[in-house]
ZALUMVO-42658 format. One record per residue (C-alpha): x, y negated, z negated. Coordinates in steps of 0.1 Angstrom, whole numbers, padded with zeros to 4 digits, always signed. Layout:
XYZ ...
//
This chain:
+0439-2701-0071 +0441-2696-0106 +0458-2725-0124 +0469-2729-0159 +0469-2764-0170 +0491-2768-0202 +0480-2805-0217 +0446-2803-0203 +0433-2828-0231 +0459-2854-0223 +0450-2884-0200 +0462-2871-0168 +0451-2837-0179 +0415-2848-0182 +0416-2862-0145 +0434-2834-0133 +0411-2804-0141 +0378-2817-0127 +0397-2821-0094 +0413-2786-0093 +0379-2774-0100 +0364-2794-0072 +0392-2779-0050 +0377-2746-0056 +0404-2735-0081 +0398-2712-0112 +0413-2735-0141 +0424-2725-0176 +0431-2754-0197 +0457-2751-0229 +0453-2772-0258 +0469-2771-0292 +0438-2782-0310 +0408-2758-0315 +0386-2790-0319 +0391-2796-0283 +0379-2764-0268 +0345-2781-0259 +0362-2811-0242 +0382-2786-0219 +0349-2767-0211 +0333-2799-0202 +0359-2806-0175 +0354-2772-0160 +0381-2752-0174 +0382-2722-0197 +0400-2732-0229 +0427-2713-0245 +0444-2727-0278 +0481-2723-0281 +0511-2741-0297 +0534-2750-0266 +0563-2749-0290 +0554-2713-0299 +0569-2690-0273 +0547-2659-0280 +0517-2679-0282 +0522-2695-0246 +0534-2661-0233 +0501-2646-0244 +0480-2674-0232 +0497-2675-0198 +0496-2636-0195 +0458-2635-0200 +0452-2661-0171 +0478-2648-0146 +0481-2682-0129 +0499-2709-0113 +0513-2734-0139 +0511-2772-0143 +0529-2787-0173 +0511-2817-0185 +0524-2817-0220 +0532-2850-0238 +0529-2864-0272 +0527-2902-0261 +0491-2909-0263 +0500-2948-0260 +0528-2970-0253 +0553-2976-0282 +0549-3008-0302 +0575-3035-0300 +0591-3020-0335 +0592-2987-0314 +0609-3000-0284 +0638-3015-0305 +0647-2977-0314 +0625-2954-0291 +0644-2925-0299 +0634-2926-0335 +0598-2926-0328 +0582-2892-0339 +0560-2892-0307 +0591-2898-0287 +0608-2868-0302 +0582-2846-0299 +0574-2854-0264 +0613-2845-0257 +0609-2813-0271 +0580-2807-0251 +0600-2815-0220 +0627-2791-0231 +0616-2761-0253 +0580-2760-0241 +0593-2762-0205 +0614-2730-0210 +0584-2714-0227 +0560-2721-0197 +0588-2711-0174 +0595-2679-0191 +0557-2671-0192 +0553-2680-0157 +0582-2656-0145 +0567-2628-0165 +0533-2629-0147 +0548-2637-0113 +0535-2671-0109 +0545-2686-0075 +0540-2724-0084 +0551-2745-0112 +0544-2779-0112 +0558-2804-0140 +0552-2841-0153 +0582-2860-0152 +0586-2897-0152 +0597-2923-0123 +0601-2956-0139 +0633-2973-0157 +0655-2942-0149 +0673-2954-0118 +0707-2968-0119 +0706-3006-0121 +0728-3010-0087 +0718-3013-0052 +0684-3024-0039 +0652-3027-0056 +0635-2993-0048 +0653-2961-0050 +0642-2926-0035 +0645-2892-0051 +0679-2887-0034 +0694-2916-0055 +0715-2900-0086 +0704-2906-0120 +0731-2913-0143 +0720-2903-0179 +0746-2929-0192 +0730-2957-0173 +0701-2965-0194 +0704-2985-0227 +0717-2963-0254 +0680-2961-0269 +0665-2943-0239 +0693-2917-0233 +0678-2892-0251 +0645-2896-0232 +0667-2896-0197 +0685-2862-0206 +0652-2846-0215 +0635-2856-0182 +0670-2843-0163 +0665-2811-0181 +0630-2806-0172 +0637-2816-0135 +0665-2793-0133 +0652-2762-0150 +0618-2766-0129 +0631-2772-0094 +0659-2744-0096 +0638-2715-0105 +0644-2685-0083 +0610-2665-0087 +0588-2693-0074 +0585-2728-0062 +0590-2756-0088 +0581-2790-0083 +0586-2819-0107 +0564-2852-0103 +0580-2884-0112 +0550-2905-0119 +0548-2944-0122 +0533-2961-0150 +0496-2953-0152 +0466-2976-0153 +0429-2971-0150 +0400-2956-0172 +0413-2936-0201 +0449-2950-0201 +0466-2979-0220 +0459-3003-0192 +0420-3006-0187 +0394-3027-0195 +0384-3007-0226 +0387-3032-0258 +0412-3009-0276 +0435-3002-0245 +0470-3000-0262 +0489-3021-0236 +0458-3044-0224 +0457-3057-0261 +0488-3076-0264 +0485-3087-0228 +0453-3103-0239 +0469-3116-0270 +0497-3131-0249 +0521-3111-0268 +0537-3093-0239 +0558-3120-0223 +0579-3120-0191 +0614-3116-0202 +0641-3139-0185 +0636-3140-0149 +0609-3110-0148 +0633-3095-0122 +0626-3057-0132 +0610-3038-0107 +0583-3014-0120 +0563-2990-0101 +0527-2982-0109 +0501-2955-0101 +0466-2952-0108 +0456-2923-0130 +0430-2907-0103 +0458-2911-0077 +0483-2893-0101 +0458-2866-0106 +0450-2861-0069 +0488-2859-0061 +0492-2833-0087 +0463-2812-0074 +0478-2812-0040 +0512-2803-0052 +0496-2772-0068 +0489-2760-0032 +0514-2772-0011 +0550-2789-0009 +0585-2776-0010 +0605-2771-0043 +0620-2806-0056 +0613-2838-0070 +0586-2860-0060 +0579-2898-0067 +0543-2901-0075 +0537-2939-0073 +0518-2965-0052 +0531-2984-0020 +0543-3015-0039 +0569-3013-0064 +0572-3052-0079 +0590-3072-0103 +0573-3080-0137 +0569-3115-0127 +0548-3108-0098 +0524-3080-0115 +0521-3091-0151 +0502-3125-0143 +0478-3104-0119 +0472-3080-0144 +0465-3107-0173 +0441-3122-0148 +0422-3091-0143 +0419-3086-0181 +0405-3120-0185 +0436-3130-0204 +0458-3164-0200 +0489-3162-0180 +0516-3147-0199 +0544-3165-0218 +0579-3167-0207 +0608-3160-0230 +0645-3163-0223 +0665-3131-0223 +0683-3136-0256 +0650-3139-0273 +0633-3108-0259 +0664-3089-0267 +0660-3102-0303 +0623-3094-0307 +0619-3060-0286 +0655-3046-0283 +0680-3039-0255 +0657-3015-0237 +0628-3035-0235 +0649-3064-0222 +0664-3042-0193 +0630-3028-0183 +0616-3065-0177 +0650-3077-0161 +0668-3048-0146 +0645-3016-0139 +0644-3006-0104 +0613-2993-0087 +0605-2959-0069 +0598-2949-0034 +0566-2926-0026 +0575-2919+0011 +0584-2883+0002 +0554-2873-0015 +0531-2890+0013 +0552-2873+0040 +0557-2838+0025 +0526-2835+0003 +0502-2853+0026 +0492-2876-0004 +0477-2907+0002 +0470-2929-0028 +0434-2943-0032 +0449-2977-0045 +0480-2981-0024 +0490-3012-0045 +0484-3023-0080 +0468-3054-0067 +0438-3037-0054 +0439-3011-0085 +0439-3040-0109 +0408-3058-0092 +0390-3025-0087 +0401-2996-0108 +0407-3009-0143 +0372-3000-0154 
//
């Protein structure tokens, strides 16, 4: 197949393009920066330079390739700082990423429709979005209430919902939205690299367990996320899929294991009121009330199986 990857040079794109090439596909990788064309070539794809927020440029890039489309565009190259988390909707990167989830999605969908694309696979997110009711793990069938997240996260929630609805309701092709868990592994913010953005505060004991640490997080190794995406290009019914590992877990369980894997001291513990004061309500809710995601649908319908079924194995073997 011909596959057009928008966001070929972001973290997941860099892992996805070589996997698509290895599966025999002809890949065109879109990047906004002309300086990254050699990077795209090194991954095995033909580069094309276009601004995802320019509908004419996107239309021309897609028309030249006549491909199936994978939407991996994001402006978030690293987790937000503690200051950003107090008001995440005010972050420039967050604002730009929300535009990529809405405006750029529309541009790519229009371009795909114009060239007769049959498949459209898009990046969504599966953590911190579920209503904080019911059990600790939710499925794709569980409704998402845009008013349920803390106010600081509602704009992001609305953008994700916009993308998922736009992609999965197209009539001219098959649209799949993949809700990834939190990435870890080489090239991500959680790795053994000395400058890994999320690993740094953990090593400095500045990433504490807030309150009871009962917030359930879902993780996925970056290579596993890319593998699921490559499969979704080829098969799977239209709809939303959680792409996470087999073991959603509360912060109080996984954070000490991650700290140990990073050769850091155990994380500190702070009361909820102090966590709210230091990092804001959104971060405090993530640490204490978040719900995890089930991957049963992705494994059943895509035939995908993560190489690292648990973050326990991934932290021990896959951070390098």
